[in-house]
KOLGU-4560 file (N, C-alpha, C; in nm, 3 decimals, padded with zeros to 5 digits):
<recs>
<n_xx: -08.460 n_yy: -14.889 n_zz: -03.210 ca_xx: -08.385 ca_yy: -14.943 ca_zz: -03.099 c_xx: -08.236 c_yy: -14.938 c_zz: -03.133 mol: A seq: 1 type: MET>
<n_xx: -08.159 n_yy: -14.884 n_zz: -03.044 ca_xx: -08.016 ca_yy: -14.873 ca_zz: -03.064 c_xx: -07.946 c_yy: -14.978 c_zz: -02.979 mol: A seq: 2 type: THR>
<n_xx: -07.857 n_yy: -15.053 n_zz: -03.043 ca_xx: -07.778 ca_yy: -15.153 ca_zz: -02.971 c_xx: -07.644 c_yy: -15.093 c_zz: -02.934 mol: A seq: 3 type: LEU>
<n_xx: -07.606 n_yy: -15.114 n_zz: -02.811 ca_xx: -07.477 ca_yy: -15.064 ca_zz: -02.765 c_xx: -07.392 c_yy: -15.186 c_zz: -02.729 mol: A seq: 4 type: ILE>
<n_xx: -07.278 n_yy: -15.196 n_zz: -02.795 ca_xx: -07.186 ca_yy: -15.304 ca_zz: -02.766 c_xx: -07.070 c_yy: -15.250 c_zz: -02.685 mol: A seq: 5 type: PHE>
<n_xx: -07.042 n_yy: -15.315 n_zz: -02.578 ca_xx: -06.929 ca_yy: -15.275 ca_zz: -02.495 c_xx: -06.813 c_yy: -15.369 c_zz: -02.521 mol: A seq: 6 type: ARG>
<n_xx: -06.696 n_yy: -15.313 n_zz: -02.528 ca_xx: -06.578 ca_yy: -15.396 ca_zz: -02.545 c_xx: -06.557 c_yy: -15.478 c_zz: -02.418 mol: A seq: 7 type: ALA>
<n_xx: -06.516 n_yy: -15.597 n_zz: -02.437 ca_xx: -06.488 ca_yy: -15.683 ca_zz: -02.322 c_xx: -06.366 c_yy: -15.628 c_zz: -02.248 mol: A seq: 8 type: ARG>
<n_xx: -06.376 n_yy: -15.609 n_zz: -02.117 ca_xx: -06.262 ca_yy: -15.551 ca_zz: -02.044 c_xx: -06.143 c_yy: -15.646 c_zz: -02.045 mol: A seq: 9 type: PRO>
<n_xx: -06.026 n_yy: -15.587 n_zz: -02.052 ca_xx: -05.903 ca_yy: -15.666 ca_zz: -02.047 c_xx: -05.888 c_yy: -15.727 c_zz: -01.908 mol: A seq: 10 type: GLU>
<n_xx: -05.848 n_yy: -15.853 n_zz: -01.901 ca_xx: -05.822 ca_yy: -15.910 ca_zz: -01.768 c_xx: -05.700 c_yy: -15.841 c_zz: -01.706 mol: A seq: 11 type: PRO>
<n_xx: -05.706 n_yy: -15.821 n_zz: -01.578 ca_xx: -05.599 ca_yy: -15.753 ca_zz: -01.506 c_xx: -05.531 c_yy: -15.851 c_zz: -01.413 mol: A seq: 12 type: THR>
<n_xx: -05.399 n_yy: -15.849 n_zz: -01.411 ca_xx: -05.321 ca_yy: -15.941 ca_zz: -01.328 c_xx: -05.268 c_yy: -15.867 c_zz: -01.205 mol: A seq: 13 type: CYS>
<n_xx: -05.260 n_yy: -15.938 n_zz: -01.096 ca_xx: -05.196 ca_yy: -15.888 ca_zz: -00.975 c_xx: -05.057 c_yy: -15.951 c_zz: -00.970 mol: A seq: 14 type: CYS>
<n_xx: -04.960 n_yy: -15.875 n_zz: -00.926 ca_xx: -04.825 ca_yy: -15.929 ca_zz: -00.921 c_xx: -04.748 c_yy: -15.872 c_zz: -00.802 mol: A seq: 15 type: TYR>
<n_xx: -04.643 n_yy: -15.943 n_zz: -00.763 ca_xx: -04.549 ca_yy: -15.895 ca_zz: -00.663 c_xx: -04.408 c_yy: -15.912 c_zz: -00.718 mol: A seq: 16 type: VAL>
<n_xx: -04.317 n_yy: -15.830 n_zz: -00.668 ca_xx: -04.176 ca_yy: -15.841 ca_zz: -00.704 c_xx: -04.103 c_yy: -15.889 c_zz: -00.581 mol: A seq: 17 type: VAL>
<n_xx: -04.031 n_yy: -15.999 n_zz: -00.597 ca_xx: -03.954 ca_yy: -16.056 ca_zz: -00.485 c_xx: -03.805 c_yy: -16.042 c_zz: -00.515 mol: A seq: 18 type: ARG>
<n_xx: -03.731 n_yy: -16.000 n_zz: -00.414 ca_xx: -03.586 ca_yy: -15.997 ca_zz: -00.421 c_xx: -03.538 c_yy: -16.080 c_zz: -00.303 mol: A seq: 19 type: VAL>
<n_xx: -03.473 n_yy: -16.190 n_zz: -00.330 ca_xx: -03.425 ca_yy: -16.283 ca_zz: -00.228 c_xx: -03.537 c_yy: -16.320 c_zz: -00.131 mol: A seq: 20 type: GLN>
<n_xx: -03.648 n_yy: -16.362 n_zz: -00.183 ca_xx: -03.764 ca_yy: -16.411 ca_zz: -00.108 c_xx: -03.835 c_yy: -16.303 c_zz: -00.027 mol: A seq: 21 type: HIS>
<n_xx: -03.800 n_yy: -16.177 n_zz: -00.047 ca_xx: -03.867 ca_yy: -16.067 ca_zz: 00.022 c_xx: -03.947 c_yy: -15.987 c_zz: -00.080 mol: A seq: 22 type: LYS>
<n_xx: -04.074 n_yy: -15.961 n_zz: -00.051 ca_xx: -04.157 ca_yy: -15.883 ca_zz: -00.141 c_xx: -04.121 c_yy: -15.735 c_zz: -00.126 mol: A seq: 23 type: ILE>
<n_xx: -04.079 n_yy: -15.674 n_zz: -00.238 ca_xx: -04.037 ca_yy: -15.535 ca_zz: -00.235 c_xx: -04.136 c_yy: -15.443 c_zz: -00.306 mol: A seq: 24 type: VAL>
<n_xx: -04.228 n_yy: -15.500 n_zz: -00.384 ca_xx: -04.323 ca_yy: -15.419 ca_zz: -00.460 c_xx: -04.439 c_yy: -15.507 c_zz: -00.503 mol: A seq: 25 type: HIS>
<n_xx: -04.552 n_yy: -15.445 n_zz: -00.525 ca_xx: -04.668 ca_yy: -15.517 ca_zz: -00.578 c_xx: -04.753 c_yy: -15.422 c_zz: -00.660 mol: A seq: 26 type: GLY>
<n_xx: -04.834 n_yy: -15.478 n_zz: -00.745 ca_xx: -04.918 ca_yy: -15.392 ca_zz: -00.827 c_xx: -05.012 c_yy: -15.472 c_zz: -00.914 mol: A seq: 27 type: GLY>
<n_xx: -05.076 n_yy: -15.400 n_zz: -01.006 ca_xx: -05.168 ca_yy: -15.462 ca_zz: -01.101 c_xx: -05.131 c_yy: -15.415 c_zz: -01.241 mol: A seq: 28 type: ILE>
<n_xx: -05.158 n_yy: -15.500 n_zz: -01.340 ca_xx: -05.124 ca_yy: -15.465 ca_zz: -01.478 c_xx: -05.209 c_yy: -15.546 c_zz: -01.573 mol: A seq: 29 type: ALA>
<n_xx: -05.247 n_yy: -15.482 n_zz: -01.683 ca_xx: -05.316 ca_yy: -15.555 ca_zz: -01.789 c_xx: -05.214 c_yy: -15.630 c_zz: -01.874 mol: A seq: 30 type: GLU>
<n_xx: -05.093 n_yy: -15.579 n_zz: -01.881 ca_xx: -04.986 ca_yy: -15.641 ca_zz: -01.958 c_xx: -04.875 c_yy: -15.683 c_zz: -01.862 mol: A seq: 31 type: ASP>
<n_xx: -04.877 n_yy: -15.808 n_zz: -01.820 ca_xx: -04.780 ca_yy: -15.856 ca_zz: -01.721 c_xx: -04.638 c_yy: -15.858 c_zz: -01.777 mol: A seq: 32 type: LEU>
<n_xx: -04.623 n_yy: -15.881 n_zz: -01.905 ca_xx: -04.489 ca_yy: -15.881 ca_zz: -01.966 c_xx: -04.427 c_yy: -15.743 c_zz: -01.955 mol: A seq: 33 type: VAL>
<n_xx: -04.506 n_yy: -15.640 n_zz: -01.986 ca_xx: -04.455 ca_yy: -15.503 ca_zz: -01.974 c_xx: -04.420 c_yy: -15.470 c_zz: -01.829 mol: A seq: 34 type: ARG>
<n_xx: -04.503 n_yy: -15.514 n_zz: -01.736 ca_xx: -04.475 ca_yy: -15.490 ca_zz: -01.594 c_xx: -04.345 c_yy: -15.559 c_zz: -01.553 mol: A seq: 35 type: ALA>
<n_xx: -04.323 n_yy: -15.680 n_zz: -01.604 ca_xx: -04.198 ca_yy: -15.752 ca_zz: -01.573 c_xx: -04.077 c_yy: -15.674 c_zz: -01.622 mol: A seq: 36 type: ARG>
<n_xx: -04.083 n_yy: -15.625 n_zz: -01.745 ca_xx: -03.971 ca_yy: -15.550 ca_zz: -01.802 c_xx: -03.943 c_yy: -15.425 c_zz: -01.719 mol: A seq: 37 type: VAL>
<n_xx: -04.048 n_yy: -15.352 n_zz: -01.685 ca_xx: -04.029 ca_yy: -15.228 ca_zz: -01.609 c_xx: -03.977 c_yy: -15.257 c_zz: -01.469 mol: A seq: 38 type: GLN>
<n_xx: -04.025 n_yy: -15.363 n_zz: -01.406 ca_xx: -03.978 ca_yy: -15.396 ca_zz: -01.271 c_xx: -03.834 c_yy: -15.446 c_zz: -01.274 mol: A seq: 39 type: CYS>
<n_xx: -03.795 n_yy: -15.516 n_zz: -01.381 ca_xx: -03.657 ca_yy: -15.564 ca_zz: -01.391 c_xx: -03.559 c_yy: -15.449 c_zz: -01.401 mol: A seq: 40 type: GLN>
<n_xx: -03.604 n_yy: -15.335 n_zz: -01.457 ca_xx: -03.515 ca_yy: -15.218 ca_zz: -01.464 c_xx: -03.487 c_yy: -15.164 c_zz: -01.324 mol: A seq: 41 type: GLU>
<n_xx: -03.587 n_yy: -15.166 n_zz: -01.239 ca_xx: -03.571 ca_yy: -15.112 ca_zz: -01.103 c_xx: -03.510 c_yy: -15.214 c_zz: -01.008 mol: A seq: 42 type: LYS>
<n_xx: -03.548 n_yy: -15.340 n_zz: -01.022 ca_xx: -03.498 ca_yy: -15.448 ca_zz: -00.937 c_xx: -03.439 c_yy: -15.557 c_zz: -01.026 mol: A seq: 43 type: TRP>
<n_xx: -03.314 n_yy: -15.541 n_zz: -01.072 ca_xx: -03.256 ca_yy: -15.639 ca_zz: -01.165 c_xx: -03.248 c_yy: -15.781 c_zz: -01.108 mol: A seq: 44 type: PRO>
<n_xx: -03.233 n_yy: -15.792 n_zz: -00.979 ca_xx: -03.225 ca_yy: -15.925 ca_zz: -00.917 c_xx: -03.363 c_yy: -15.977 c_zz: -00.877 mol: A seq: 45 type: GLN>
<n_xx: -03.466 n_yy: -15.899 n_zz: -00.905 ca_xx: -03.602 ca_yy: -15.934 ca_zz: -00.864 c_xx: -03.670 c_yy: -16.033 c_zz: -00.955 mol: A seq: 46 type: GLY>
<n_xx: -03.771 n_yy: -16.096 n_zz: -00.900 ca_xx: -03.853 ca_yy: -16.192 ca_zz: -00.973 c_xx: -03.997 c_yy: -16.142 c_zz: -00.966 mol: A seq: 47 type: GLU>
<n_xx: -04.061 n_yy: -16.124 n_zz: -01.080 ca_xx: -04.199 ca_yy: -16.079 ca_zz: -01.085 c_xx: -04.288 c_yy: -16.203 c_zz: -01.092 mol: A seq: 48 type: VAL>
<n_xx: -04.378 n_yy: -16.214 n_zz: -00.996 ca_xx: -04.462 ca_yy: -16.333 ca_zz: -00.984 c_xx: -04.609 c_yy: -16.290 c_zz: -00.987 mol: A seq: 49 type: VAL>
<n_xx: -04.686 n_yy: -16.354 n_zz: -01.074 ca_xx: -04.830 ca_yy: -16.327 ca_zz: -01.077 c_xx: -04.895 c_yy: -16.390 c_zz: -00.954 mol: A seq: 50 type: GLN>
<n_xx: -04.986 n_yy: -16.315 n_zz: -00.894 ca_xx: -05.057 ca_yy: -16.362 ca_zz: -00.776 c_xx: -05.200 c_yy: -16.398 c_zz: -00.818 mol: A seq: 51 type: VAL>
<n_xx: -05.237 n_yy: -16.522 n_zz: -00.805 ca_xx: -05.372 ca_yy: -16.564 ca_zz: -00.841 c_xx: -05.393 c_yy: -16.565 c_zz: -00.992 mol: A seq: 52 type: GLY>
<n_xx: -05.519 n_yy: -16.557 n_zz: -01.029 ca_xx: -05.557 ca_yy: -16.559 ca_zz: -01.170 c_xx: -05.593 c_yy: -16.418 c_zz: -01.215 mol: A seq: 53 type: VAL>
<n_xx: -05.596 n_yy: -16.398 n_zz: -01.347 ca_xx: -05.639 ca_yy: -16.269 ca_zz: -01.400 c_xx: -05.784 c_yy: -16.244 c_zz: -01.360 mol: A seq: 54 type: ALA>
<n_xx: -05.816 n_yy: -16.117 n_zz: -01.332 ca_xx: -05.949 ca_yy: -16.083 ca_zz: -01.283 c_xx: -05.992 c_yy: -15.949 c_zz: -01.341 mol: A seq: 55 type: MET>
<n_xx: -06.107 n_yy: -15.903 n_zz: -01.300 ca_xx: -06.153 ca_yy: -15.772 ca_zz: -01.347 c_xx: -06.068 c_yy: -15.662 c_zz: -01.285 mol: A seq: 56 type: THR>
<n_xx: -06.066 n_yy: -15.548 n_zz: -01.349 ca_xx: -05.990 ca_yy: -15.434 ca_zz: -01.299 c_xx: -06.035 c_yy: -15.396 c_zz: -01.157 mol: A seq: 57 type: ARG>
<n_xx: -06.166 n_yy: -15.398 n_zz: -01.136 ca_xx: -06.221 ca_yy: -15.363 ca_zz: -01.005 c_xx: -06.169 c_yy: -15.457 c_zz: -00.896 mol: A seq: 58 type: HIS>
<n_xx: -06.173 n_yy: -15.587 n_zz: -00.922 ca_xx: -06.124 ca_yy: -15.684 ca_zz: -00.823 c_xx: -05.974 c_yy: -15.670 c_zz: -00.801 mol: A seq: 59 type: ASP>
<n_xx: -05.900 n_yy: -15.642 n_zz: -00.907 ca_xx: -05.755 ca_yy: -15.624 ca_zz: -00.894 c_xx: -05.723 c_yy: -15.501 c_zz: -00.810 mol: A seq: 60 type: ALA>
<n_xx: -05.797 n_yy: -15.393 n_zz: -00.831 ca_xx: -05.777 ca_yy: -15.272 ca_zz: -00.751 c_xx: -05.807 c_yy: -15.299 c_zz: -00.604 mol: A seq: 61 type: GLU>
<n_xx: -05.912 n_yy: -15.376 n_zz: -00.577 ca_xx: -05.945 ca_yy: -15.411 ca_zz: -00.438 c_xx: -05.832 c_yy: -15.492 c_zz: -00.376 mol: A seq: 62 type: ASN>
<n_xx: -05.777 n_yy: -15.587 n_zz: -00.452 ca_xx: -05.664 ca_yy: -15.667 ca_zz: -00.402 c_xx: -05.546 c_yy: -15.577 c_zz: -00.369 mol: A seq: 63 type: TRP>
<n_xx: -05.515 n_yy: -15.483 n_zz: -00.459 ca_xx: -05.402 ca_yy: -15.394 ca_zz: -00.439 c_xx: -05.422 c_yy: -15.305 c_zz: -00.316 mol: A seq: 64 type: ALA>
<n_xx: -05.543 n_yy: -15.253 n_zz: -00.298 ca_xx: -05.571 ca_yy: -15.170 ca_zz: -00.179 c_xx: -05.559 c_yy: -15.253 c_zz: -00.052 mol: A seq: 65 type: ARG>
<n_xx: -05.617 n_yy: -15.371 n_zz: -00.054 ca_xx: -05.616 ca_yy: -15.458 ca_zz: 00.064 c_xx: -05.473 c_yy: -15.492 c_zz: 00.108 mol: A seq: 66 type: LYS>
<n_xx: -05.383 n_yy: -15.506 n_zz: 00.011 ca_xx: -05.246 ca_yy: -15.544 ca_zz: 00.041 c_xx: -05.150 c_yy: -15.426 c_zz: 00.050 mol: A seq: 67 type: ASN>
<n_xx: -05.205 n_yy: -15.304 n_zz: 00.040 ca_xx: -05.122 ca_yy: -15.185 ca_zz: 00.060 c_xx: -05.044 c_yy: -15.140 c_zz: -00.062 mol: A seq: 68 type: GLY>
<n_xx: -05.076 n_yy: -15.191 n_zz: -00.181 ca_xx: -05.005 ca_yy: -15.151 ca_zz: -00.302 c_xx: -05.073 c_yy: -15.035 c_zz: -00.372 mol: A seq: 69 type: TYR>
<n_xx: -05.196 n_yy: -15.006 n_zz: -00.335 ca_xx: -05.272 ca_yy: -14.898 ca_zz: -00.395 c_xx: -05.345 c_yy: -14.827 c_zz: -00.281 mol: A seq: 70 type: LEU>
<n_xx: -05.316 n_yy: -14.699 n_zz: -00.266 ca_xx: -05.377 ca_yy: -14.624 ca_zz: -00.157 c_xx: -05.519 c_yy: -14.584 c_zz: -00.188 mol: A seq: 71 type: ARG>
<n_xx: -05.599 n_yy: -14.571 n_zz: -00.087 ca_xx: -05.739 ca_yy: -14.527 ca_zz: -00.101 c_xx: -05.742 c_yy: -14.393 c_zz: -00.171 mol: A seq: 72 type: GLN>
<n_xx: -05.823 n_yy: -14.383 n_zz: -00.275 ca_xx: -05.840 ca_yy: -14.257 ca_zz: -00.345 c_xx: -05.731 c_yy: -14.225 c_zz: -00.446 mol: A seq: 73 type: GLY>
<n_xx: -05.631 n_yy: -14.313 n_zz: -00.462 ca_xx: -05.528 ca_yy: -14.284 ca_zz: -00.560 c_xx: -05.572 c_yy: -14.331 c_zz: -00.698 mol: A seq: 74 type: SER>
<n_xx: -05.503 n_yy: -14.282 n_zz: -00.799 ca_xx: -05.535 ca_yy: -14.317 ca_zz: -00.938 c_xx: -05.490 c_yy: -14.460 c_zz: -00.965 mol: A seq: 75 type: ASP>
<n_xx: -05.582 n_yy: -14.552 n_zz: -01.001 ca_xx: -05.545 ca_yy: -14.690 ca_zz: -01.027 c_xx: -05.443 c_yy: -14.705 c_zz: -01.138 mol: A seq: 76 type: PRO>
<n_xx: -05.442 n_yy: -14.617 n_zz: -01.235 ca_xx: -05.347 ca_yy: -14.629 ca_zz: -01.346 c_xx: -05.203 c_yy: -14.613 c_zz: -01.297 mol: A seq: 77 type: ALA>
<n_xx: -05.183 n_yy: -14.542 n_zz: -01.187 ca_xx: -05.048 ca_yy: -14.524 ca_zz: -01.135 c_xx: -04.996 c_yy: -14.650 c_zz: -01.069 mol: A seq: 78 type: SER>
<n_xx: -05.084 n_yy: -14.748 n_zz: -01.043 ca_xx: -05.040 ca_yy: -14.873 ca_zz: -00.982 c_xx: -04.970 c_yy: -14.960 c_zz: -01.083 mol: A seq: 79 type: ALA>
<n_xx: -04.996 n_yy: -14.939 n_zz: -01.210 ca_xx: -04.930 ca_yy: -15.020 ca_zz: -01.313 c_xx: -04.785 c_yy: -14.979 c_zz: -01.321 mol: A seq: 80 type: GLU>
<n_xx: -04.701 n_yy: -15.078 n_zz: -01.318 ca_xx: -04.558 ca_yy: -15.050 ca_zz: -01.324 c_xx: -04.502 c_yy: -15.102 c_zz: -01.453 mol: A seq: 81 type: THR>
</recs>
């Protein structure tokens, strides 16, 4: 009998970027700190805010699609900013 151990998936965070109370971008990331740094380069006056709690990658992708941050059929890895 062979045992197969799967690595526990990293929790994925959903986030939005707000500039003067207006949402200008949204996405998903396993590393929210890295996403904040990258978003600050593009929107220096922006605030990166986590939306909800960390969840599975699948649920985060569904959230992003539902809110228009990830298009149907697009590569989920490109949603990470």
